[in-house]
MARBA-3410 file (N, C-alpha, C, O; in Angstrom, 1 decimal):
230
132.3,120.5,67.8,132.8,120.1,67.8,133.6,119.3,67.2,133.4,119.1,66.0 ~ 134.8,118.5,68.2,136.2,117.8,67.2,136.0,116.3,67.3,135.9,115.6,68.3 ~ 136.0,115.7,65.5,136.2,114.3,66.1,138.0,113.9,65.9,138.6,114.1,64.9 ~ 138.2,113.5,66.6,138.9,112.4,66.0,139.5,110.4,66.1,139.5,109.8,67.2 ~ 139.7,109.9,65.1,139.6,108.7,65.3,141.1,108.0,65.2,141.9,108.3,64.4
141.2,106.9,66.4,142.5,106.6,66.5,142.3,104.6,66.9,141.8,104.0,67.8 ~ 143.1,104.1,65.4,143.1,102.3,66.0,141.3,102.5,66.4,140.4,103.2,65.9 ~ 141.1,101.4,67.4,139.9,100.5,67.8,139.2,101.7,68.1,138.1,101.6,67.5 ~ 139.2,102.7,68.7,138.7,103.8,69.6,138.8,105.1,68.9,139.8,105.5,68.3 ~ 137.3,106.2,69.2,137.2,106.7,68.5,138.0,108.3,69.8,138.1,107.8,70.9
138.4,109.8,70.0,138.1,110.5,71.6,137.7,111.4,70.2,138.1,111.5,69.1 ~ 136.5,112.1,71.2,135.8,112.8,70.8,135.8,114.1,71.7,135.8,114.0,72.9 ~ 135.7,115.2,71.2,136.2,116.4,72.1,134.9,117.1,71.6,134.3,116.8,70.6 ~ 134.4,118.5,72.6,133.0,118.7,72.1,133.5,120.4,72.9,133.5,120.4,74.1 ~ 133.8,121.4,72.2,134.1,122.7,73.4,132.9,123.5,72.6,132.6,123.3,71.5
132.3,124.5,73.9,131.5,125.0,73.9,132.2,126.8,74.0,132.8,127.0,75.1 ~ 132.2,127.5,73.5,132.2,129.1,73.5,131.1,130.1,74.1,129.9,130.1,73.9 ~ 131.6,130.5,74.6,130.1,131.2,75.3,130.7,132.9,74.2,131.8,133.1,73.7 ~ 129.0,133.9,74.2,129.8,135.3,73.6,130.4,135.6,74.3,130.9,136.0,73.3 ~ 130.9,136.0,75.2,132.4,136.4,76.0,133.4,135.5,75.4,134.6,135.6,75.7
132.9,134.4,74.5,134.8,134.2,74.0,135.3,133.4,75.1,136.4,133.0,74.8 ~ 134.9,133.1,76.4,135.4,132.1,77.4,134.6,130.3,77.0,133.5,129.8,77.2 ~ 135.7,129.8,76.4,135.6,128.5,76.1,135.9,126.6,77.0,137.0,126.1,77.3 ~ 135.3,126.4,77.1,135.5,124.7,77.7,135.3,123.9,76.9,134.4,124.0,76.1 ~ 136.2,122.7,77.0,135.7,121.1,76.2,136.0,119.9,77.2,136.1,119.6,78.4
136.1,119.5,76.3,135.7,117.7,77.3,135.3,116.9,76.1,134.4,117.0,75.3 ~ 136.3,115.9,76.6,137.1,115.2,75.5,136.3,113.4,76.3,136.4,113.4,77.6 ~ 135.7,112.1,75.8,135.5,111.1,75.9,136.0,110.7,74.8,136.2,111.2,73.7 ~ 136.3,109.0,75.3,136.5,108.2,74.3,135.5,107.1,74.6,135.0,106.8,75.7 ~ 135.3,106.4,73.0,134.3,105.8,72.7,134.5,104.6,72.0,134.7,104.9,70.8
134.7,103.5,72.1,134.9,102.2,71.0,134.4,102.4,69.9,133.2,102.7,69.7 ~ 135.4,102.1,68.7,134.4,102.1,67.7,134.7,100.6,66.8,135.7,100.3,66.1 ~ 133.3,100.0,66.9,133.0,97.7,65.9,133.0,98.3,65.0,132.0,99.0,64.8 ~ 134.1,98.3,64.2,133.6,97.5,62.1,132.4,97.2,62.2,131.6,97.1,63.2 ~ 132.3,97.1,60.8,130.7,96.1,60.1,131.3,95.3,59.5,132.5,95.1,59.4
130.4,94.6,59.1,131.2,92.8,58.7,130.8,93.3,57.3,130.3,94.4,57.1 ~ 130.9,92.7,56.7,131.0,92.3,54.7,130.6,91.2,54.7,131.3,90.3,55.1 ~ 129.3,90.8,54.2,128.3,89.9,54.0,129.1,89.5,53.0,129.6,90.4,52.3 ~ 129.4,88.0,52.8,129.4,87.6,51.2,129.3,85.8,51.4,129.6,85.3,52.5 ~ 128.8,84.9,50.0,128.4,83.6,50.3,129.5,83.3,49.1,130.3,84.1,48.5
129.2,82.0,48.8,129.4,81.4,47.2,128.6,79.9,47.4,128.6,79.2,48.3 ~ 128.1,79.9,46.4,126.9,79.2,46.4,128.0,77.6,45.2,129.0,77.6,44.5 ~ 127.0,76.7,45.5,127.9,75.6,45.0,126.9,74.5,44.5,126.2,74.1,45.4 ~ 126.4,73.8,42.6,126.8,74.5,41.9,127.1,75.8,42.5,126.9,76.3,43.6 ~ 128.1,76.7,40.9,128.6,78.3,41.3,126.8,78.9,40.3,126.9,79.2,39.1
125.7,78.8,41.1,124.6,79.8,40.8,123.9,78.8,39.4,123.0,79.3,38.8 ~ 124.3,78.1,39.3,123.6,77.4,37.9,123.6,75.8,38.6,124.6,75.3,39.2 ~ 122.0,75.2,38.3,121.9,73.7,38.3,120.5,73.4,37.6,119.5,74.1,37.4 ~ 120.9,72.0,37.4,119.4,71.8,36.3,118.5,71.1,37.7,119.0,70.8,38.8 ~ 117.3,70.9,37.3,115.8,70.8,37.6,115.6,68.6,37.7,114.7,67.8,37.9
117.3,68.6,37.6,117.9,67.0,37.6,118.2,67.3,39.3,117.6,66.8,40.2 ~ 118.6,67.8,39.4,119.2,68.2,41.5,119.4,69.2,41.7,120.4,69.7,41.2 ~ 118.5,70.0,42.4,117.7,72.0,41.9,118.8,72.4,43.4,118.9,73.5,43.9 ~ 119.4,71.3,43.7,120.3,71.6,45.5,121.4,72.7,45.4,122.4,72.7,44.6 ~ 121.3,73.8,46.3,122.8,74.3,46.2,123.2,73.9,47.9,122.5,73.5,48.8
124.8,74.4,47.6,125.4,74.3,49.4,126.1,76.2,49.1,126.9,76.7,48.3 ~ 125.4,76.5,50.3,126.3,77.9,50.4,127.2,78.2,51.2,127.0,78.6,52.3 ~ 128.4,78.2,50.6,129.7,78.4,51.6,129.5,80.1,52.4,129.2,81.1,51.7 ~ 129.8,80.1,53.7,129.8,81.7,53.7,131.2,82.1,53.7,132.1,81.5,54.3 ~ 131.4,83.2,53.0,132.7,83.6,53.1,132.7,85.4,53.5,133.4,86.3,53.0
131.6,85.4,54.7,131.5,86.9,55.4,132.6,86.6,56.1,133.2,85.6,56.4 ~ 132.9,88.6,56.1,134.5,89.1,57.0,134.3,89.9,58.2,133.2,89.8,58.8 ~ 135.0,90.6,58.6,134.5,91.5,59.6,136.2,91.7,60.4,136.7,90.7,61.0 ~ 137.1,93.3,60.2,138.1,93.2,61.2,137.7,92.7,62.6,136.6,92.5,63.2 ~ 138.8,92.6,63.0,138.7,92.0,65.2,139.1,93.7,65.3,140.3,93.9,65.1
138.8,94.2,65.4,138.8,95.3,66.5,138.2,95.6,67.5,137.2,96.3,67.5 ~ 138.7,95.3,68.3,137.8,95.6,70.0,137.1,93.9,70.2,136.1,93.5,70.9 ~ 137.8,93.1,69.4,137.0,92.0,69.9,135.5,91.3,68.7,134.5,90.5,68.8 ~ 135.9,91.7,68.1,134.9,91.4,67.3,135.1,90.2,66.7,136.0,89.4,66.7 ~ 133.5,89.9,65.7,133.5,88.5,65.7,131.7,88.4,65.1,130.8,88.9,65.6
131.8,87.5,64.1,130.6,87.5,63.7,130.0,86.7,63.6,130.0,86.0,62.6 ~ 128.9,86.6,64.8,128.2,85.4,65.5,126.8,85.0,65.3,126.1,84.3,66.1 ~ 126.4,85.7,64.0,124.9,84.8,63.5,124.5,85.4,62.1,124.5,86.5,61.6 ~ 124.1,84.1,61.7,123.8,84.2,60.2,122.6,84.0,60.3,122.1,83.3,61.1 ~ 121.9,84.6,59.4,120.3,84.8,58.5,120.3,84.3,57.2,119.9,85.1,56.4
120.4,83.7,57.0,119.6,82.8,55.7,117.9,82.9,54.8,116.9,82.7,55.3 ~ 118.1,83.3,53.6,116.8,83.3,52.9,117.0,83.3,51.6,117.4,84.0,50.7 ~ 116.2,81.7,51.9,116.6,81.0,50.0,115.4,82.0,49.1,115.2,81.4,48.1 ~ 115.0,82.7,49.1,114.4,82.8,48.2,113.1,82.2,47.8,112.2,82.8,47.2 ~ 113.1,80.8,48.1,112.2,80.1,48.3,110.7,80.4,48.0,110.2,80.2,49.1
109.4,80.8,46.8,108.4,81.5,47.5,107.4,79.6,47.5,106.2,79.6,47.9 ~ 108.1,78.4,47.2,107.4,78.0,47.7,107.1,77.1,49.1,106.2,76.3,49.4 ~ 108.4,77.7,49.8,108.3,77.2,51.4,108.6,78.0,51.9,109.6,78.6,51.6 ~ 107.7,78.5,53.2,107.6,78.8,54.0,108.4,79.2,55.0,108.5,80.1,55.8 ~ 109.2,77.8,54.8,110.6,77.4,56.3,111.9,77.3,55.7,112.8,76.5,56.0
111.7,78.4,54.5,113.4,78.4,53.6,114.2,79.4,53.9,114.5,80.3,53.1 ~ 114.7,79.4,55.1,115.3,80.3,56.0,116.3,78.8,57.3,115.9,77.8,57.8 ~ 117.8,79.5,57.1,118.7,78.5,58.6,119.3,79.8,59.2,119.2,80.9,58.8 ~ 119.9,79.3,60.1,120.6,80.1,61.0,122.3,79.7,60.8,123.3,80.5,61.0 ~ 122.5,78.1,60.3,123.7,78.2,60.3,124.7,78.9,59.4,124.4,80.0,58.9
125.8,78.2,59.4,127.0,79.0,58.9,127.0,79.4,57.2,126.9,80.3,56.5 ~ 127.1,77.5,57.1,127.2,77.5,55.8,126.3,75.8,55.2,126.7,74.6,55.2 ~ 124.4,76.6,54.9,123.5,75.7,54.4,123.8,75.0,53.5,124.8,75.3,52.8 ~ 123.1,73.9,53.3,122.2,73.6,51.8,121.0,73.7,51.5,120.4,74.2,52.5 ~ 119.7,73.5,50.2,118.5,74.2,50.3,118.4,73.6,49.4,119.4,73.7,48.6
117.3,72.8,49.1,116.4,71.7,47.7,115.7,72.9,47.6,115.2,73.7,48.4 ~ 115.9,72.8,46.5,114.7,73.8,45.8,113.8,73.0,44.9,114.3,71.9,44.5 ~ 112.4,73.6,44.4,111.1,72.2,43.5,112.2,72.7,42.6,112.9,73.8,42.5 ~ 112.2,71.0,41.7,111.9,71.2,40.2,111.6,71.9,39.3,112.0,71.5,38.2 ~ 111.0,72.8,39.3,110.4,73.9,38.5,111.8,74.2,38.3,112.7,73.8,39.0
111.6,75.2,37.0,113.3,75.8,36.7,112.9,77.8,36.9,112.1,78.6,36.3 ~ 113.4,77.9,37.7,113.1,79.4,37.9,114.5,79.9,38.8,115.4,79.2,39.2 ~ 114.2,81.7,39.0,115.7,81.5,39.4,115.5,82.2,40.3,114.7,83.1,40.2 ~ 116.3,81.9,42.0,115.8,82.4,43.2,117.2,83.0,44.0,118.2,82.4,44.5 ~ 116.6,84.7,44.1,117.5,85.2,45.2,117.8,85.2,46.7,117.2,85.7,47.6
119.1,84.3,47.0,119.9,84.0,47.9,120.0,85.4,49.4,121.2,85.9,49.5 ~ 119.6,85.7,50.0,120.0,87.1,51.1,120.4,86.4,52.3,119.5,85.6,52.7 ~ 121.5,86.5,52.8,122.9,87.0,54.0,122.4,87.8,54.4,121.9,88.9,53.9 ~ 122.6,87.4,55.7,122.5,89.2,57.2,123.3,88.3,57.7,123.0,87.1,57.5 ~ 124.4,88.7,58.4,125.4,88.4,59.5,125.0,89.9,59.8,124.6,90.9,59.3
125.4,89.2,61.8,125.3,90.1,62.9,126.6,89.2,63.8,126.8,88.1,64.2 ~ 127.5,91.0,63.7,128.9,89.9,65.2,127.8,90.6,66.3,126.7,91.1,66.4 ~ 129.3,90.1,67.2,128.9,90.1,68.7,128.3,91.7,69.3,128.1,91.6,70.6 ~ 128.1,92.8,68.9,128.4,94.0,69.1,126.5,94.8,68.5,125.9,95.8,68.9 ~ 126.2,93.8,67.6,125.3,93.8,67.0,125.2,95.1,66.1,124.3,95.9,66.2
126.5,95.0,65.1,126.9,95.5,63.9,126.2,94.4,62.9,126.5,93.3,63.3 ~ 125.3,94.5,61.5,124.8,94.1,61.1,125.1,94.8,59.4,125.7,95.9,59.2 ~ 124.7,93.7,58.1,125.9,94.0,57.3,124.6,92.7,56.1,123.9,91.9,56.8 ~ 124.5,92.6,55.2,124.0,91.8,54.0,124.2,92.2,52.9,124.8,93.3,52.6 ~ 123.5,90.9,51.9,124.3,90.1,50.7,122.9,89.8,50.4,122.1,89.3,51.2
122.8,90.0,48.7,122.2,89.0,47.9,122.5,89.1,46.8,122.7,90.2,46.2 ~ 122.5,87.0,46.4,122.8,86.7,45.2,121.6,85.5,44.6,120.8,84.8,45.1 ~ 122.1,85.8,43.0,120.7,85.4,42.8,121.7,83.6,41.8,122.7,83.5,41.1 ~ 121.0,82.7,42.1,121.0,81.4,41.7,120.3,80.8,40.8,119.2,81.3,40.8 ~ 120.3,80.0,40.1,119.2,79.5,38.6,119.2,78.4,38.7,120.2,77.7,38.8
117.6,77.7,38.6,117.4,76.2,38.4,117.2,75.7,37.0,116.1,75.2,37.0 ~ 117.6,75.6,36.1,117.8,75.6,34.8,117.0,73.3,34.2,117.0,72.2,34.6 ~ 116.2,74.4,32.9,116.2,72.6,32.4,117.0,72.4,32.3,118.0,73.1,32.2 ~ 116.8,70.4,32.2,117.9,69.6,32.4,118.5,69.9,30.4,117.8,70.5,29.6 ~ 119.8,69.1,30.1,119.9,68.8,29.5,119.7,67.7,28.6,120.2,66.6,28.9
118.7,68.1,27.2,117.9,66.6,27.0,118.8,66.5,25.2,118.8,67.6,24.5 ~ 119.2,65.8,24.7,119.6,65.7,23.4,119.3,64.0,23.1,119.5,63.3,24.1 ~ 118.8,63.4,21.8,118.6,62.9,20.9,119.4,62.5,20.0,119.8,63.6,19.6 ~ 119.9,61.8,19.5,120.2,61.8,18.0,119.9,60.3,17.3,120.3,59.3,17.8 ~ 119.4,60.4,16.3,118.6,59.1,15.9,119.7,58.7,15.1,120.6,59.5,14.8
119.7,57.1,14.5,120.7,56.7,14.5,120.8,56.4,12.5,121.8,56.1,11.9 ~ 119.7,56.5,12.1,119.3,56.4,10.3,118.7,57.6,10.4,118.3,58.1,11.4 ~ 118.6,58.1,8.9,117.2,58.0,8.0,116.4,57.9,6.8,117.0,57.5,5.8 ~ 115.3,58.2,6.8,115.3,57.8,4.5,114.6,58.9,4.1,113.4,59.1,4.3 ~ 115.5,59.6,3.6,114.9,60.5,3.0,114.4,60.9,1.7,114.8,61.9,0.9
113.4,59.9,1.5,113.0,59.1,0.2,112.1,59.4,0.6,111.6,58.6,1.3 ~ 111.0,60.8,0.5,109.5,61.0,0.6,108.2,60.1,0.7,107.0,60.5,0.6 ~ 108.7,58.5,1.1,108.1,58.0,1.8,107.1,57.4,3.0,106.0,57.0,3.1 ~ 108.2,57.7,3.8,108.5,57.2,5.4,107.5,58.3,6.0,107.0,59.2,5.4 ~ 107.5,58.0,7.4,107.0,58.9,8.3,108.3,60.3,8.2,109.5,60.5,8.2
106.9,61.1,8.1,107.9,62.5,8.0,108.8,63.1,8.9,109.6,64.0,8.5 ~ 108.8,62.7,10.1,110.4,62.6,11.0,110.9,61.9,10.8,111.7,61.8,11.8 ~ 111.2,61.1,9.9,112.7,60.4,9.4,112.9,60.5,8.0,113.5,59.7,7.3 ~ 112.2,61.7,7.4,112.6,62.2,5.9,114.1,62.9,6.2,115.0,62.8,5.3 ~ 114.5,63.5,7.5,115.7,64.1,7.0,116.6,63.6,8.6,116.0,63.1,9.5
117.9,63.9,8.8,118.6,63.5,9.8,119.2,65.1,11.0,120.1,65.9,10.7 ~ 118.5,65.1,12.1,118.0,65.9,12.4,118.2,65.3,14.8,117.8,64.4,15.4 ~ 119.0,66.7,15.3,119.4,66.2,17.1,118.0,66.8,17.7,117.6,67.8,17.1 ~ 117.3,66.2,18.8,116.7,67.0,19.5,117.0,66.9,20.1,117.2,65.8,20.6 ~ 117.4,68.5,20.7,117.8,69.2,21.6,116.7,70.2,22.5,115.9,71.0,22.1
117.0,69.8,24.5,115.9,70.6,25.1,116.9,71.5,26.0,118.0,71.0,25.6 ~ 117.1,72.2,26.7,117.9,73.1,27.8,119.2,73.0,27.0,120.0,72.1,27.0 ~ 119.1,74.4,26.3,120.7,74.3,25.3,120.5,75.8,25.0,119.6,76.4,24.7 ~ 121.7,76.1,25.2,121.7,77.8,24.7,122.0,77.7,23.1,121.2,77.9,22.1 ~ 123.0,77.4,23.0,123.5,76.8,21.2,124.1,75.8,21.0,124.1,74.8,21.8
124.7,75.7,20.0,124.3,74.2,19.2,124.9,74.1,17.5,124.5,74.9,16.6 ~ 125.9,73.1,17.2,126.4,73.9,16.1,126.4,71.4,15.4,126.7,70.4,16.1 ~ 125.8,71.3,14.0,125.8,70.5,13.9,126.3,70.3,12.7,126.0,71.0,11.7 ~ 127.5,68.8,12.5,128.2,68.8,11.5,128.1,67.3,11.4,128.2,66.5,12.3 ~ 127.9,66.9,9.5,128.0,65.6,9.1,129.4,65.3,8.3,130.1,66.2,8.2
129.9,64.0,7.9,130.6,64.1,7.7,130.5,62.6,6.7,129.9,61.6,7.1 ~ 131.1,62.7,5.5,131.2,61.6,4.8,132.6,60.5,5.4,133.5,60.8,6.1 ~ 132.4,59.4,4.8,133.7,58.8,4.8,135.0,59.0,4.8,135.7,58.2,5.5 ~ 135.5,60.2,4.1,136.8,60.8,3.3,136.8,62.0,4.2,137.6,62.8,3.7 ~ 136.3,62.5,5.2,135.6,63.6,6.3,135.7,65.0,5.5,136.3,66.0,5.8
134.6,64.7,4.4,134.3,65.9,3.2,133.2,66.4,4.1,132.7,65.5,4.7 ~ 132.6,67.7,4.5,131.6,68.4,4.9,130.6,68.0,4.2,130.7,68.1,3.0 ~ 129.4,67.2,4.7,128.3,67.0,3.9,127.7,68.4,4.3,127.4,69.2,3.4 ~ 127.4,69.0,6.1,126.2,69.2,6.0,126.7,70.1,7.0,127.6,69.6,7.6 ~ 126.3,71.5,7.6,126.2,71.7,9.1,125.2,72.6,9.1,124.6,73.0,8.1
124.9,72.9,10.4,123.7,73.8,11.1,124.4,74.2,12.5,125.1,73.8,13.4 ~ 123.5,75.8,11.9,123.1,76.2,13.7,121.8,76.6,13.9,121.3,77.4,14.7 ~ 121.4,76.1,13.4,119.8,76.5,13.0,118.8,75.7,14.2,119.3,74.6,14.5 ~ 118.0,75.9,14.6,117.0,75.3,15.4,116.0,75.3,15.3,115.5,75.7,16.3 ~ 114.9,74.9,14.4,113.6,74.4,14.2,112.8,73.7,15.4,113.6,73.0,16.1
111.4,73.7,15.8,110.2,74.2,16.1,109.2,73.3,16.1,108.2,73.7,15.5 ~ 109.0,72.3,16.6,107.5,71.8,15.7,106.1,72.3,15.8,105.6,73.4,15.8 ~ 105.5,70.8,15.9,103.9,71.9,16.1,103.8,71.4,17.8,103.2,72.1,18.6 ~ 104.6,70.2,18.2,104.5,70.3,19.8,105.4,70.0,20.5,105.5,69.1,21.3 ~ 106.6,71.8,19.9,107.2,72.1,20.6,108.2,71.7,21.0,108.7,72.2,22.0
108.6,70.8,20.3,110.2,70.2,20.0,111.1,70.5,19.3,111.2,70.4,18.1 ~ 112.0,70.9,20.3,113.4,71.6,19.5,114.2,70.8,18.8,114.5,69.7,19.3 ~ 114.9,71.1,17.2,115.7,70.3,16.6,116.6,71.2,15.8,116.4,72.3,15.5 ~ 117.9,70.3,15.4,118.4,71.1,14.6,118.0,71.3,13.2,117.2,70.4,12.8 ~ 118.1,72.1,12.3,117.8,72.1,11.2,117.9,70.9,10.6,119.0,70.4,10.2
116.5,70.1,10.2,117.1,68.6,9.4,118.5,68.8,8.1,118.7,69.8,7.4 ~ 119.1,67.4,8.2,119.6,67.7,6.6,118.5,66.8,6.2,117.6,66.2,6.7 ~ 119.2,67.0,4.8,117.7,66.2,3.8,118.4,65.4,2.8,117.8,64.7,1.9 ~ 119.9,65.6,3.1,120.6,63.9,2.6,121.1,64.3,1.4,121.6,63.4,0.7 ~ 121.1,65.6,0.8,121.1,66.5,-0.3,122.7,66.9,-0.2,123.3,67.3,0.8
123.4,66.8,-1.5,125.5,67.6,-1.3,125.1,68.2,-2.3,124.5,67.6,-3.2 ~ 125.5,69.7,-2.5,125.6,70.4,-3.5,124.2,70.1,-4.4,124.2,69.6,-5.5 ~ 123.2,70.5,-3.8,121.7,70.2,-4.5,121.9,69.2,-5.9,121.6,69.6,-7.0 ~ 122.7,67.5,-5.7,122.8,65.8,-5.8,122.3,65.5,-4.5,122.4,66.2,-3.5 ~ 121.8,64.4,-4.6,121.1,63.2,-3.8,122.2,62.8,-3.1,123.2,63.0,-3.8
122.4,62.3,-2.1,124.5,61.6,-1.1,123.8,60.2,-1.2,122.7,59.9,-0.7 ~ 124.7,59.5,-1.8,124.5,57.9,-1.6,124.1,57.4,-0.4,124.5,57.7,0.7 ~ 123.5,56.7,-0.6,123.1,55.5,0.7,124.2,55.2,1.5,124.8,54.3,0.9 ~ 124.8,55.6,2.6,125.7,55.1,3.4,125.7,55.4,4.6,124.7,55.9,5.1 ~ 127.1,55.2,5.7,126.6,55.5,6.8,127.9,57.1,6.6,128.8,57.3,5.9
127.0,57.8,7.8,128.0,59.8,7.7,127.6,59.5,8.8,126.6,58.9,9.1 ~ 129.0,60.2,9.7,129.9,60.5,10.9,129.4,61.9,11.6,129.7,62.8,10.7 ~ 128.9,62.4,12.3,127.9,63.2,12.5,129.7,63.7,14.3,130.6,63.1,14.9 ~ 129.0,65.3,14.2,129.7,66.0,15.3,129.0,66.9,16.1,129.2,68.0,15.6 ~ 128.2,67.0,17.3,127.6,67.6,17.7,128.2,68.1,18.9,128.8,67.3,19.7
128.1,69.5,19.1,128.0,70.9,20.0,127.1,71.3,20.2,126.3,71.9,19.5 ~ 127.0,71.0,21.7,125.7,71.8,22.9,126.3,72.8,23.6,127.4,72.6,24.0 ~ 125.9,73.9,24.0,126.3,75.0,24.8,124.9,74.6,25.9,123.7,74.6,25.6 ~ 125.2,74.4,27.0,124.4,74.4,28.2,123.5,75.5,28.3,123.5,76.3,27.4 ~ 122.5,75.9,29.8,122.8,77.4,30.0,123.5,77.6,31.0,123.2,78.6,31.6
124.2,77.0,31.4,125.6,77.0,32.5,127.0,77.6,31.5,128.0,78.3,31.9 ~ 126.7,77.2,30.6,127.8,78.1,29.8,128.8,76.8,29.0,129.5,77.0,28.0 ~ 128.7,74.9,30.0,129.1,74.4,29.5,128.8,73.7,28.3,127.7,73.5,27.9 ~ 129.9,73.4,27.7,129.9,72.4,26.1,130.0,71.1,26.2,130.9,70.6,26.8 ~ 129.1,70.6,25.7,129.0,68.7,25.3,129.5,68.5,23.6,129.1,69.3,22.7
130.3,67.4,23.6,130.3,67.1,21.9,129.7,65.9,22.0,130.4,65.1,22.6 ~ 128.4,65.4,21.5,128.6,64.0,20.8,128.6,64.0,19.3,128.5,64.9,18.4 ~ 128.9,62.6,19.1,129.9,62.1,18.1,129.6,60.9,17.8,130.0,60.1,18.7 ~ 128.9,59.9,16.4,128.6,59.2,16.6,128.9,59.1,14.4,129.7,59.6,13.7 ~ 127.8,58.4,14.2,127.2,57.6,13.0,125.8,57.7,12.8,125.1,57.9,13.7
125.3,57.7,10.8,123.8,58.3,11.0,124.4,57.1,10.0,125.6,56.9,10.0 ~ 123.3,56.4,9.1,122.7,55.8,8.2,122.0,56.1,7.3,120.7,55.9,7.4 ~ 122.6,57.0,5.7,120.8,57.3,4.9,120.9,56.1,4.5,121.9,55.4,4.3 ~ 119.0,55.7,4.3,118.7,54.9,3.8,117.8,55.5,2.4,116.8,56.2,2.5 ~ 118.3,55.0,1.2,117.4,55.5,0.2,116.4,53.7,0.0,115.4,53.6,-0.7
END
């Protein structure tokens, strides 16, 4: 059998040869319909927080216009195990997930007017909110509440961070990228104990800069002052 395809059509030839060497050829023409390419883009781009767990999905699927082909239908599955109705037939739908942090894998199947199909899957993430709390004073005198003995920033929903403390002349008094976890599960930067080069730093107002990288790789910068009280 000899197959040749040209343009949008395909010419198919079948040649049958007898034992005596007699040959007969039959040729027919068939239409060739293209397979679509399913694709979509989520907004926000693959990540949001539990404060607003909503994604808008923009269809980017394409199909060659051979023999009048076009995408006729869309079948979305948003991968939400908490909702049996997590589907849509809209071209550009949106979906609200629950406020639980999780990864959801979204599937889109597209079908052309000739019944040709293709699908693709991409995952989106609902992560925790970025929460930052920075006190404005501390008393490293071993006589007050333990939580107030050192200066640290309480942070959650982050990937990494860096805290730097300066005196009024811009000299770096303390810096850290370490994180500690208390018994109640609170995460914070490793505390500054109010010392500098092994000596007690004087009672004063100090400046700080905190740079936090969130789970979606965005950086947030916080700056202010903290009072060291003795």
